[in-house]
C-alpha positions, 0 to 999 in steps of 0.5 A: 251848600256849593251854590251858596259858596258860588254866589259868595265867590262871584259877587264878593272877594271873600275867600271861601273854601271850594273856590277853585272848582266853581264853573259857570254851571255853579254860578247860574245855580247860585242865583237864588242865593244873591239876595242872601249875599246882598243882605250880608254885604248890606250888614257888613256896610251898615256895621261899618259905617255905624263904627265910622260915624262913632270915630269920624265925621259924617263925610269921612265915614261915608268915604270909608263905607264906600271904600269898604264896599269896594274892598268886600265886592272887589268894586263889581257894583261901582263897575255896573253903576258907572256903566249905567251912568254911561249909557244913561247920561250919553244923551243918545237913542236907547239902542246906543245907550244900552250899547254903551252899557254893555261896552266894558270901557268907562 
């Protein structure tokens, strides 16, 4: 159960019990639970999108759904998307693209 909690702690900002003692070894052991956490995040986003589309126009609902994902994940996935876009659209050699993607600055 600690590995599942570690996966949630690493991939989301959802507070769970025992979060203070999670170390590198716990996170490494939580890898098999990443798809479960991804499913939960997807279900939260789908439920939020369903409600938002009932209440708001499609454009507003889409923005609110993205904001919900940012709130749940702390923007972790958007950072990865930005790093990937930085590298791919840099029009550089493969090695330079990978260097750009590893760089934490946008």
